[in-house]
C-alpha atoms as one frame of an Amber mdcrd trajectory, in Angstrom:
protein
 -23.178  71.216  32.182 -22.156  69.382  29.017 -21.727  65.628  29.325 -18.066
  64.648  29.148 -17.118  62.487  26.158 -14.675  59.662  26.805 -12.329  60.375
  23.880  -8.854  61.947  24.337  -9.065  65.411  22.779  -7.373  68.780  22.510
  -8.707  72.068  21.142  -7.135  74.920  19.194  -8.029  78.624  19.376  -6.778
  81.753  17.651  -6.135  85.086  19.415  -8.762  87.688  18.571  -8.438  91.344
  17.636 -11.409  92.618  19.682 -12.502  92.373  23.287 -15.880  90.971  22.229
 -14.150  88.256  20.218 -11.913  87.443  23.144 -14.902  87.098  25.479 -16.489
  84.626  23.040 -13.208  82.672  22.905 -13.019  82.412  26.699 -16.684  81.400
  26.928 -16.135  78.636  24.354 -13.016  77.512  26.219 -14.962  77.161  29.482
 -17.521  74.950  27.728 -14.850  72.804  26.059 -12.920  72.561  29.334 -15.752
  70.328  30.610 -14.436  67.651  28.212 -11.228  67.574  30.277  -8.995  67.947
  27.205  -5.325  67.050  27.324  -4.521  70.644  26.363  -5.594  73.763  24.520
  -3.391  75.398  21.894  -3.288  78.988  20.640  -2.083  79.995  17.182   0.657
  82.496  16.326   0.185  84.974  13.488   2.419  85.169  10.426   5.837  86.541
  11.337   4.874  86.787  15.007   2.120  89.321  14.241  -0.021  88.144  17.176
   2.847  87.601  19.649   1.379  89.549  22.582  -2.206  88.442  21.951  -1.084
  84.829  21.694   0.789  85.012  24.995  -2.060  86.772  26.805  -4.569  84.205
  25.552  -2.307  81.280  26.460  -1.784  82.529  30.007  -5.480  83.257  30.555
  -6.557  79.808  29.333  -3.856  78.093  31.354  -4.262  80.037  34.595  -7.953
  80.972  34.641  -9.713  78.286  32.595  -7.322  75.784  34.226  -6.507  73.724
  31.122  -2.820  73.210  30.199  -2.292  75.466  27.199   0.328  75.291  24.458
   1.377  78.360  22.498   2.225  78.001  18.852   5.749  79.286  18.254   7.222
  79.911  14.812  10.705  80.921  13.752   9.953  82.953  10.618  10.713  86.611
  11.316  12.019  86.080  14.866  15.618  86.205  16.036  17.074  83.694  18.469
  16.950  86.406  21.147  13.233  86.954  20.468  12.573  83.235  20.713  14.740
  82.869  23.829  12.779  85.642  25.543   9.450  84.007  24.683  10.645  80.613
  25.902  11.832  82.136  29.175   8.485  83.883  29.693   6.556  80.697  29.048
   8.816  78.694  31.346   8.448  81.228  34.145   4.648  81.142  33.681   4.510
  77.362  34.078   3.722  76.511  30.438   4.909  72.968  29.670   3.930  72.380
  26.017   4.757  74.182  22.759   3.618  73.704  19.170   6.791  74.393  17.141
   6.277  75.524  13.541   8.236  77.142  10.745   5.374  79.601  10.443   3.803
  81.524   7.580   5.525  84.387   5.808   3.923  87.782   6.450   2.064  89.186
   3.454   4.502  90.753   1.006   7.566  88.931   2.324   9.046  86.936  -0.523
  11.443  84.846   1.534  11.906  83.733   5.108  13.729  85.983   7.553  15.150
  85.211  10.970  18.060  83.114  12.183  16.128  79.844  12.022  14.543  78.847
   8.719  12.864  75.497   9.358  10.790  73.841  12.066  13.444  71.198  12.788
  15.894  74.009  13.593  13.327  75.541  15.953  12.818  72.192  17.720  16.583
  71.830  18.142  16.796  75.383  19.500  14.018  74.797  22.042  15.754  71.630
  23.248  19.122  73.410  23.496  17.604  76.282  25.474  15.161  74.450  27.732
  16.111  70.765  27.770  13.126  68.552  28.481  10.978  71.288  30.075   8.530
  71.459  27.152   6.549  68.758  25.432   7.065  69.754  21.786   4.359  69.247
  19.181   5.166  69.614  15.481   2.984  69.787  12.388   2.319  66.899  10.016
   0.798  67.051   6.536  -0.900  63.797   5.452  -1.599  65.323   2.027   1.856
  67.006   1.921   2.660  70.619   2.759   1.345  72.916  -0.012   4.877  74.228
  -0.608   6.559  70.813  -0.685   7.999  69.706  -4.032   6.579  66.226  -3.556
   5.373  63.811  -0.893   8.784  62.194  -0.416  10.468  65.522   0.359   7.704
  66.406   2.789   8.083  63.044   4.528  11.826  63.653   4.939  11.076  67.083
   6.422   8.753  65.499   8.954  11.338  62.893   9.925  13.875  65.699  10.499
  11.458  67.448  12.855  10.786  64.247  14.745  14.476  63.420  15.074  15.259
  66.952  16.239  13.462  66.229  19.501   9.701  66.446  18.956   7.423  64.482
  21.281   4.248  64.376  19.218   2.693  65.668  16.002  -0.624  67.244  15.036
  -1.779  66.988  11.441  -3.217  69.563   9.112  -6.927  68.849   8.848  -8.151
  66.525   6.124 -11.399  64.882   5.010 -10.063  61.490   3.931  -9.009  59.066
   6.658  -6.987  57.012   4.169  -4.457  59.821   3.725  -3.868  59.825   7.502
  -3.341  56.075   7.654  -1.033  56.178   4.627   1.026  58.969   6.183   1.343
  57.189   9.534   2.368  53.977   7.778   5.094  55.773   5.822   6.346  57.540
   8.956   6.556  54.252  10.858   8.490  52.673   7.989  10.908  55.596   8.239
  11.577  54.623  11.862   9.607  57.396  13.587   7.322  56.235  16.403   6.013
  59.473  17.937   2.219  59.852  18.274   0.533  61.477  15.275  -2.740  63.139
  16.249  -5.232  63.894  13.465  -6.350  67.506  13.227 -10.137  67.778  12.883
 -11.936  70.685  11.217 -15.706  70.842  11.821 -17.706  71.896   8.757 -19.936
  74.902   9.422 -19.515  77.258   6.450 -18.772  75.948   2.981 -17.486  79.110
   1.281 -14.917  79.960   3.958 -13.899  76.303   4.319 -13.365  76.050   0.557
 -11.170  79.167   0.438  -9.099  78.117   3.426  -8.704  74.531   2.222  -7.515
  75.643  -1.212  -4.913  77.884   0.449  -3.558  75.303   2.888  -3.639  72.275
   0.617  -6.413  70.326   2.357  -8.455  68.501  -0.269 -12.235  68.497   0.063
 -13.461  65.336  -1.737 -15.688  66.115  -4.687 -18.723  64.332  -3.236 -18.501
  66.471  -0.089 -18.085  69.676  -2.135 -21.098  68.834  -4.311 -23.297  68.038
  -1.320 -22.295  71.234   0.481 -22.824  73.298  -2.665 -26.362  71.894  -2.963
 -27.316  73.417   0.407 -26.588  76.983  -0.697 -27.074  79.281   2.314 -28.864
  76.644   4.402 -26.415  76.752   7.326 -28.406  74.256   9.396 -28.184  71.583
   6.676 -24.483  72.334   6.122 -23.771  71.902   9.842 -25.825  68.692  10.105
 -24.162  67.119   7.072 -20.719  68.290   8.228 -21.230  66.815  11.682 -22.226
  63.454  10.188 -19.282  63.325   7.762 -16.654  64.359  10.308 -18.099  62.095
  13.023 -17.872  59.097  10.712 -14.284  59.975   9.846 -13.368  60.378  13.527
 -14.881  56.990  14.336 -12.733  55.423  11.650  -9.601  57.267  12.790 -10.019
  56.148  16.386 -10.832  52.573  15.360  -7.689  52.607  13.208  -5.421  53.601
  16.080  -5.379  57.425  16.174  -4.162  58.308  19.690  -6.520  61.284  20.150
  -8.271  64.063  18.222  -7.207  67.726  17.927 -10.079  70.053  17.014  -9.630
  73.315  15.126 -12.446  75.107  16.927 -12.406  78.489  15.162 -13.175  79.759
  18.690 -16.542  77.974  18.801 -17.562  75.168  21.141 -20.704  73.659  19.615
 -19.347  72.310  16.271 -16.697  70.239  18.051 -19.124  69.127  20.762 -21.650
  67.980  18.163 -19.027  65.653  16.703 -17.927  64.406  20.108 -21.512  63.592
  21.075 -21.672  61.246  18.081 -18.576  59.437  19.319
């Protein structure tokens, strides 16, 4: 039994393509459930490409692992009827939280399709269809969304999502606590008071982290890149250094008023637990 850490947390998973991968996901979820997280969340593939796998994973985590689980729901590529059907299924299954996103475009799609184009429209739709049944999480981008024209436009987009009826926000991961504090300060000055939970990405593999960060607009500070590069294929040193760096950042975030921490687990338990042990 893993010792429970007294820090409010939540954990994110992604639906897998294989049965073996799914078994590893469920095993990791059972271990992380011992931390008594506020909730789990499960991602939703571009254009709804993992719709059934997302729902099956959500229901299994919620009903069998016994942790409240929030599906990601995006509007790109889905009609209002599609979304209404999903919302009804989740309501009937006792799901009480949703992560509402615009969503990524499927590969090869040059422009968004579907009746709803933006996350604020999806939040409004969920509220119109289900009232206050769901706690609605939205995304926040302390370093600005990679497709935003500038930081000011991205801030306005976030305020629209909040005012549409969101309850809370989860940030894209980052490696610089100052960008989180700056973002929260700007949001508060804009009159938005909802909780903004920092998204935390454990560092376990430099090459994949670098590719993913470049794609999603999360900046890896140069000193961290250079240190990780120096380890080459030494995965143990990469993990130890990553745990230290992210633990220090989490300490600072919590000391600075972050309401909780949301871990992007990549369907693994140990990297997140190693950070939590340091807290």
